[in-house]
N, C-alpha and C positions, 0 to 999 in steps of 0.2 A: 341789287343785280350782281350776275355773276361777276367775278373777278376775268378781264379778259385773260390774263397771263397763265389762267389755268387750264384754256379750252384746248391749246394744242397739248399741252400736259397729259387732260384726260383722254384725247384721242389717240395717243400713241398708247396709255395705259391699256386702253378698252379696243384698239385695233390687231389685226391678224387673228380675228373670230370669225369673221362676218358681221361683226356689228353684236351689242350687247341685245339686240332685241332677239338672237337664236340660241342663249343662254336657256335651257330648261332644267326643271328640276325634276328629278324621277325620287319617288315615295311619299312615304305620308307619316309627315315630320310629327304628331300626335302619337303614333304606335308605332314608329321605327326607331331602331339604335341608330340607325346611318340612312344619311341622304345624300344624294349624289347632285351636284351641280354642273350641266356638262355643254358644251358644243358639238362633241362627238355623235349626237343623235339618240335615239332613245334606247335603240338596240344596244349600243355600249353603255349605253347607262345604267341601264337595267342588268346587263350581265356583269357589272361592275359591282352592280350593288347587292343582288345573288350571290357572289362571291365572297363579301365581307357578312353578309349573314350567315352563309353557313360555315362561314370560319367563325361565328360567334356561337352558332350553334354547337360546332362540335367542340368548342373550349368550354362550354358551358356544361355540355356531359362528361367531359373527363372532370371539372371540377366540383360536380354535384350542383351546381348553381344554373338553371337554364335560363335563366333572363339577365344576362347581362349588360348594364345599360347605366349611362349616369341620368342626368335631370332633362337634358335634351339631345337630339342626335349627336353622333360626329358629323361632320360634313366632309363629305368629299368631291373635291373639286378636280375633274377630270378634263383637261384640255384638250382638244384635237390634234395639235401639233406642238412637236417638243418647243418651235420656238415663241410660242405661245404664253407656256410655262417658264420661260427663261426669266430669271430675277426675284420670282416669287419661291417659296421654300420649299424645299423636296423632301416629300414624306410626311411624317406623323409630325404637327405642331400644335403649339397652344396659342389659340386665337381669340377673338375680344372677349365671347361670351360661349365657348367652347372650343371641342379639340377638333380639329380638320386635319385631312388628308390628302396630300398633292398631289396627283397622278397626271401622266399621259396616256392615251388611247392608243391601245395596240404593242404598248409596253408591257412587258412582265412585271408582277410586281415583286419588289425584291425580301431577299428574306429580312433584309434590315427594315424594311416597311412592318412585313409579317409579326416580325419580334417586336417591333415597336407597338403593334398595334394589339398585340397579347398583353403586354406591361400593360397600355392603359385599361382595356377591357377587367385587369386583374384589378387594376387603381381604381376602378370606379365600381365595379361592381362586386369584389371580395374578400371576406375579413383577409387580413393580411397572415403570411404563412412565413415558415422559417426563408429566408433571403436565397440561398444558395437554391431550395426548392420551386421560389418562383423563376429565379435565373432560367435554371434548367426547364422549366413549364415552358417559357418564351423561347428558349430553343427550340424542343420539340415542336412549337407550333409553326416556327419560322419556316419549317418546311413542307407545312400542312399543302396538298395539292386538290385542289377545288373544280373540275370540271364539269361544267353545267351544274348538276346536282349530288354530282358523285364525289365523294371525298375520301382522300385515302392518306393516312397518318404513318409516319416512321421514315420517311426519306433522310438516309442520314446526312447529318451536319459535317463539314470538314475534320478532318482528323483532328486539328490542332483544336477543335472546339469539344471534343467528346471527354466531356468529364464525367465521373461515375456519379454524378446524381442525374446527368442527362443519360446517358445507360441506364440506369435502375428506370428511370422514367419510361425512356424508349421500350425498355423490355416489358414493363406491367401493361403499354398501352397498343405493342403488337402482339403480346402473346393472347390467344383464345381463353386461356385458362382463366385468364387474370382483366383483360381489358375490358369487361364488364361490370368488374368490382374495384376498377380504380377510383370512378368517382366515390365510394364510401371511404375510401383510405383519404381522399382530399375532403371529404367532407367534413371526416374527422378529426383532422387536422388543423382544418382553418377554423372548425369550431372550438378549438384549444385543448382537444383530446390528447395526451402524450400518446407520442410514436410508437412505442411498444403495442398498446392497446389498441390503436387505430388499423394497425398490421393486421392484429388477432383478429379483429371485427369485420375487416375486408376480405382478408385472405385463409383466416385460420390457422395462421402460420405467423412465427415469431418473427423480429426485425433481423434477427440473426439468421434463422434460415433463409430470408429474402436475399441477405448480403453473400449470402454463399453461392445463391444462384444466380447474382449479377457476377460474380467473381467469374462463376464458368461462361456465362454471357457473353462479358470483354474480354476474356481468351477467345473464346471462338470465333468472335468477329463477324459473323452473317449478321447485320441487321434487316431485316426484313420488315414490309411494307405490310399494314392493314386497312381493310375498310371501315369506313365510321358512318354510321349510321347518317342519314340527310333528313334536312328539314324539308317536308312537300310545301312547296312555293306554287302560286300561280301568277300570271301576270297582271290580274286586277290588284293582288298584293301591293304592284309597285308603279302606281298611278304617275302622269305626267303631267309635267303644268308649266306653262311659257314663266321666265323669270323676266319681270319687270328691270328697266335697265338701272333705275334707282337703287333695287334692292341687289339686283348685280354687282354693281358699285361699292355699297358694302358690303358685301358677302366678301369680294377679294381685298377691301381697305383692311376687314377685319384678321388678314394674315399676315398684318402687324408687321410690314416690310418699313421701316422708317424711307422717306423719301417717294415712294411710289404711294403707300396707305394716307400719309400726312395730305399728299394732294389729294386724293379722293375723299377723304373725310373734308378737308377745306372747304371744297365742291359742296359736299354735302350741305354742310351748314350754311353757306353762302346762297344757296338754293332752297336752305330749309326741307330737306327732303331726308329722313332719317337725322336730324340735325342732333336730337337728345343722344343718340347711339353714335353718331360720329363724334360728339364731344367725348363723350367715353372713352372711343376709341385713340384720340388726341391725348386724353388724360394719361392713359396706359403708356402713348409713346413718350410723353414728358418724363412719367415716372421710371420709365425704363434709362432715360438720359439723367437722372438727378434732378430735374426741374420739377422741385415738389412745391414752392408756388405755384405756377403756371399750372400743374397737376391738378391742385385744389382748386382749381377754378374753375378750371374744365370740367372736373367731376360734379361742382356747384351748378357748373349751367345744365349739365346731362340731369342730374337729379331733380332741378329746377323745370325743364323740358319733360321730365314723366317717362325716364328712359324704363324701360318695363324688366329690363335683366337687372340683378343684383349687383354686379359687380360694383359698377360707380357707387351705388351708395355704399359698398364695406371699405373703399379706397377713401372716400370721400372723409368716415368716421375716421379712419386711420390718420387722415392728416388735420382733419378739425378739430382745433386748438379749446372749442365751445361744447364742455360735456355734454350739455343738452343737446344742442344739435348734433352730435357724435350719436347721442342714445336714439335720435328722432329718426334718424338714416336707416339706422340699423333694425328699429322697427319697423320701417316700411320697408326695409328688404326680406324681413320675415313675414311680413305680411303678403310680398307679391311672389314670396317662394318658401312656405313653411319649411322645406327641406334646404335651407342653406345653412350648413355646421358653422360656418366660419362668422356668421352674422350672431348665430346663438352663441360661439366661442367668445367671442371678443366683448356681448351682452354681460357675459361672467353670471354668477351666483348657481348655485348648484343644481336649479332645476335646468336651467339654459345650458350648464354644462353638461348634465347627462342627456340632454338633447343632441347635444351636436355630435358627443361620441358615439351614442347609437346612429346616428346620421354616417358618419364617418369612421366607424369602429378602426380603421388603419393607422387614425394620428394618434401615434404615442402620447404626443404633448395634449393632446384633447384629454384623454385617460387621466395622465399624472396631475392633471390640473383639476380635474374633478376629484381625486383622490386627495389632495392637498387642502382643498376646499371642506370636503367632508371631515379632514382630521380636525380642521378648525372648529369644526358644530360639533368634534367628540363622537362621529357618526363612524366608529372605527370597522364596523364589520363591512360598511359600504366602502371604506377607504381600500380594504384590504381586498376587495372584488375588481376595484378600481386599478390598483396596480398591477393585479393582476392580468388584466385587459393591457394594460400597458406595456407589460413583460412581453406579451404575444405579441403586438403592433410594433414593436423596437425593432429598429432596419440594422442595428450593428450589436454586436456581441456584449462591447461596454454599455451599452443603452440598457442593454436586456437586466444585464448583471446589476445596474443601480435600480433598476426598478424590481426587481427581485429584493434586493438590500432594503429597500424601502419598505418592501409589501412584510417582509420578516422582523421591521424594527416595530411594525404598530403593536404586538401585544405586550410589547416591553411599554410601549407608550399609554397603553389601554390600561395595565396594572396601575402606572404612575400614578395615572389621573385621577383611577378609581381610590389609593390610596390617597393623593392628598384631599379627595373629596370627601372620604370618611373622616379623616382630619380634621377639615373645615367644619362638617356635620357638628362632629363631636364639641370643637370650641366653641361653636354658636350655640349648641346646645346648655353648655355649660354657662356660659356668658348670660343666656336667659333664665338659668336657675338660679346663679347666684343675683342677678337682678331682684328677680321673685322673692328669696329669700331677704335681702337687704330692706325691700321693701313692708316686709312682713315685721323683721325686728324693728324699722322705724314705726312701723304703726304701735306696736308694743311700748316702744320707749316714750311716745307720745301720748299712750292712757297713762304711763305710770307717772310720766309729766304732770300731767291735768289730775291724777288722785293724788298727788303729793302737795299740790297746791297750797301753801296756808298751814303746813304740819311743820311742826321741828323735825329735825334730822333725824333723832329718836324714835318720832310717831312714825316714818316714811315707812320702818321695815317691820314695823306691826301689823298693819293693814294690808292684806290680800287684794289686789285689783281684778275683779273677773272680766277678762277683755275679751274671754269667748263667750258671744249672746248665741250661739247657734247649740243645734242637740247636742249630747254629750258623748262622744264615744265609752264604749261599755268594755272594749277590750282593749289588751297591753299585752304587747310582748316586749321581753328585755332579754337582750344578748347580744353576738356579735354578728356586725353588718357583713355580710361577705361578697354579694352578690348585686348588681345592678342592672336588669334587663332592659334595655330603650326598645318600648312597642311602639311606633307611630310617637306619637307625642304623650305617650306615656310613661309611666317605671314601674318595675315590677323587682319588689325589695325582697332578696334571700336575708333570713337572720337565723343564724345558730343559736339556740337557746341554752341553757345550762343542762338540758338532758338531752344534747344532742339532737333534739328533732329540728328542722329547720320549718320555719314559719314563712310562708310567701304571703305577703300582700303587697295591693295596687296603690299606682299612685294616680288617679285617674284628670285630677285638675292641677297642675303643679302651682298654679298662681293663689290656691286657697290654702297653700301645705304651709305652715310655721315651721322653720327648721331653726330651732337654738340650740345651744350649749357651747363648749368650750372646743379647741384646738378647730380643725379644718374642717369648714361644714359646706362639703360639695358633694355632689353627686353625680359620678362620671361613669359613663357605661363598660360593663363588664366588670372583671372580677376585681372585687375591692380589697386593700390591706385593713385585715379585719378589724372594724372601732366598735367601741363599746356603746350600747344605743337601747334608747327605751321609745316604743312607739306604739303611740296609741292608735286605736282604731276603729273602724263601723263592722261587726259581725256580717259579712255579706258574700259567702262564699260563691265563686265565677268558676265553674266546671271550665271554663274555655280556656283560662288564663292560668287555672289550678295556684288559684288565690285564698284567701280564708275569709278578708276583707278588705275595705277601702281606708286607706292611712287617712287621719285626723292631723296628726302633729310627730312632728321627729324630734328628737332630744339628745345631743351627741354627749356623754359624761367625759 
C-alpha cells in the first residue's frame, strides 16, 4: 500500500505542469545523443533538441570526431515555466544513470550551460587534450549561436576571459584559410602527435609561425564570426512520445536532489514501479550523505531487483566485503554493458585493464594501473606505451611529469631484469653441471669400490677398472680450455692446442659426460681462465656449430 504521507508531497512535486501526463519525450533514445523531456509542447522540445544536436555537430567538426556521445543520451528536461523548475538543479548535472540538463522553455541557453555541455561532450567522446586547450575550446563553444539549422561561431567571450589559448582557437575557427583544417590539428593532438608536427600537418606552418599570427590577431582586437556547416535534419528524426507518470517521476527523481528525489524514489519503491531503479537512486543519495551501510543495502536491493543500468552493480561491488559477490556484481555489470570501463577497471588484471583504458582513454589512472600490471609481468614495451597514454591523459603538469618519469625509468628496469635473468640462468646451469659431474664421479667411485672388493691395498692400484662400456672415442685434444659457448642446453668448448690452433668440440648431452681431474671442475658460460685439459671425443664434424666432434670425457690437469 502506498504511504499516505507521500501523496501530498508527490502532488506538490508534480504540480505546476498541468499534470504528469502532459510530459512528452522528443527524440529516439536508441540513436540520439540527446533526448528532451518537456511539458512545453512538441515544437519547443524539438527546437531545443535541434539546437543541442547542431551544437554537438559543430564541436565534432572542429575536433575531427563527428559522433560525440556517451553510452546513453544526455537527458534535457525542459520545463514550461520557471516556477516548475524551482528546486531542481539548473544547467548540466550528473543524474542517476546519465548526464542531464535542466532548462526552462523560452529562456536563452546560458554561456555557462553551453560551456559545460562542450566539456561534457569532450569528456564522453574525445581523447584527452592539454587542459588549457580543452578549456579554451569550451569557452569558444560557449558563444556558439544556433538559429534553426544555421550555426555561427566566434562571438567573443567577455574581455576578462580572452586568454591567449582562446584567441588562438578563435583565429583558427573564424579564418577561412584555417577553419576547414582546424579539425586536422585537433585530431592530431588528441591522438598524441606532438604539437609542432600537428601544426605542420594541419596548416603547413610551424607552431612559431602561427603564434606570430596570434600576436597580430590579439593586437588588432577584431574578433569576427564565421558560419559553420550544419547537419541536415528532418522532423521525423525527432519523434515524440507521451511519458508515463511513473517514468516521468523517475526521470525527475534521477536529478538526485535530496528531499525531492528521496520522496519520489520512496513512492516508486512502495508502488513497485521502477523499484530497482529507485533503490539505486536511494543508494546514491545515501552514499552522498556518507551512509555507506544503508547505501550498500539499497544497491543490493537494486541488484536483486534486476536494475538494468550498471551503476548499482559497480557501487555495490565497491561496498561489498565478500570478494566473490563483488566480482559477480562487476561481471554482471559488464554483461549488461560491455563498455562499462569502471567495471573492467575494478575487476583488474591486464586484459580488463586494457579494455578499461581503451573504453575511457581520458583516465590517466586506468593507463597507470595497466602499466604497473604489465611491469609486474615484465611486459616492458606495453608498460612504456601505457605510461605514454597516461602522460597524455594527465590533467595536471605534476601528474604528466610523474607519468613521463615512470616511462623513462622502464628502460633501466628492463636492463636490470635482463641482467638478473642472465645471472640466474647461468647459476642454474652451473648447478646442473655440478650435479651431473658429481653424479658421474660418484658412479666412478662406486665402480672402483666394487672392483677393489676383497683385494689388498697393494693390489688395488694395479688393476684398471674399465668403467666405460660404450663406444671408445678415437679423438683426443690436449691444450687449454679458453671459451665455453652456451647454446640452448649444449656447450661448445674451444681448446687452444700447443700448436696454437683452436679445436672446437660440442657437448650435446651434459648428463652423459664425465668431468674428472683436479682443481675447479665447472663449465661456466663465456670466456674461461685458461685451464689445462684433455678432451676425448668422437670425430663428427658439425658445419652449423663449427665443431670437430662430440665430447666423451673431460679431464682437467
